[in-house]
C-alpha positions as CSV (number, residue, x, y, z in Angstrom):
1,M,30.1,7.3,16.7
2,K,28.7,8.8,13.5
3,D,26.6,5.7,12.8
4,K,25.4,5.8,16.3
5,Q,24.2,9.4,15.9
6,I,22.4,8.5,12.7
7,K,20.7,5.6,14.4
8,I,19.6,7.9,17.2
9,E,18.2,10.5,14.8
10,K,16.3,7.9,12.8
11,T,14.9,6.4,16.1
12,I,13.7,9.8,17.2
13,F,12.1,10.4,13.8
14,Y,10.3,7.1,13.9
15,M,9.2,7.7,17.5
16,L,7.7,11.1,16.5
17,L,6.0,9.5,13.5
18,L,4.6,6.8,15.8
19,L,3.4,9.4,18.3
20,V,1.6,11.3,15.5
21,M,-0.1,8.1,14.4
22,V,-1.2,7.2,17.9
23,Y,-2.5,10.8,18.5
24,R,-4.6,10.6,15.3
25,G,-6.0,7.3,16.5
26,V,-6.9,8.7,19.9
27,I,-8.6,11.7,18.3
28,L,-10.6,9.5,16.0
29,F,-11.6,7.2,18.8
30,K,-12.5,10.1,21.1
31,Y,-14.7,11.9,18.6
32,S,-16.3,8.9,17.0
33,F,-18.7,8.6,19.9
34,Y,-20.2,12.0,19.1
35,Y,-21.6,10.8,15.8
36,V,-24.3,8.5,14.6
37,D,-22.0,6.1,12.7
38,D,-18.4,5.6,11.9
39,D,-18.6,7.1,8.4
40,Q,-19.8,10.4,9.8
41,A,-17.0,10.4,12.3
42,L,-14.4,9.7,9.5
43,M,-15.9,12.5,7.4
44,W,-15.5,15.0,10.3
45,Y,-12.0,13.8,11.0
46,G,-10.9,14.4,7.4
47,T,-12.1,18.0,7.3
48,V,-10.1,21.1,7.4
49,S,-10.5,21.5,11.2
50,F,-7.2,19.6,11.7
51,A,-5.3,21.0,8.7
52,H,-3.8,23.9,10.6
53,F,-2.6,21.5,13.3
54,W,-0.8,19.2,10.9
55,Y,0.6,22.1,8.9
56,G,2.0,23.6,12.1
57,C,3.6,20.2,13.0
58,L,5.2,19.9,9.6
59,M,6.6,23.5,9.8
60,D,8.0,22.8,13.3
61,L,9.6,19.6,12.1
62,K,11.0,21.3,9.1
63,Q,12.6,24.0,11.3
64,E,14.2,21.3,13.5
65,Y,15.7,19.5,10.5
66,V,17.1,22.8,9.1
67,K,18.8,23.4,12.5
68,A,20.0,19.8,12.7
69,K,21.3,19.9,9.1
70,A,23.4,23.0,10.0
71,M,25.0,21.2,12.9
72,A,25.4,17.8,11.2
73,P,28.9,16.5,11.5
74,T,28.9,14.2,8.5
75,K,28.0,14.5,4.8
76,K,25.8,11.4,5.1
77,L,23.8,12.9,7.9
78,R,23.3,16.2,6.0
79,E,22.1,14.2,3.0
80,D,19.7,12.4,5.2
81,Y,18.3,15.7,6.5
82,D,18.1,17.0,3.0
83,Y,16.0,14.0,2.0
84,R,13.7,14.5,5.0
85,L,13.4,18.2,4.2
86,F,12.5,17.4,0.6
87,I,9.7,15.0,1.7
88,I,8.3,17.6,4.2
89,E,8.4,20.4,1.5
90,K,6.7,18.0,-1.0
91,A,4.0,17.4,1.6
92,L,3.5,21.1,2.2
93,R,3.1,21.8,-1.5
94,K,0.1,19.5,-1.8
């Protein structure tokens, strides 16, 4: 039962990660037609205009992991959430 819950949590995490990657690809594809060439589109895509969105996503994900860690039934699951929170905090410090 515990291993099953860990697998479900990891599956959800990887599905969210995949969703974010697909979303970034769609945005890049959509806005690349507004520019003269691909380099100009990539330069625009990398600007600060999306920084607030990704920062908000990380903060939301961090809050969800803090809630999940508080309700985690096993030590292994809490350690997994600790690791994920560490990675998110490390990304937010950059």
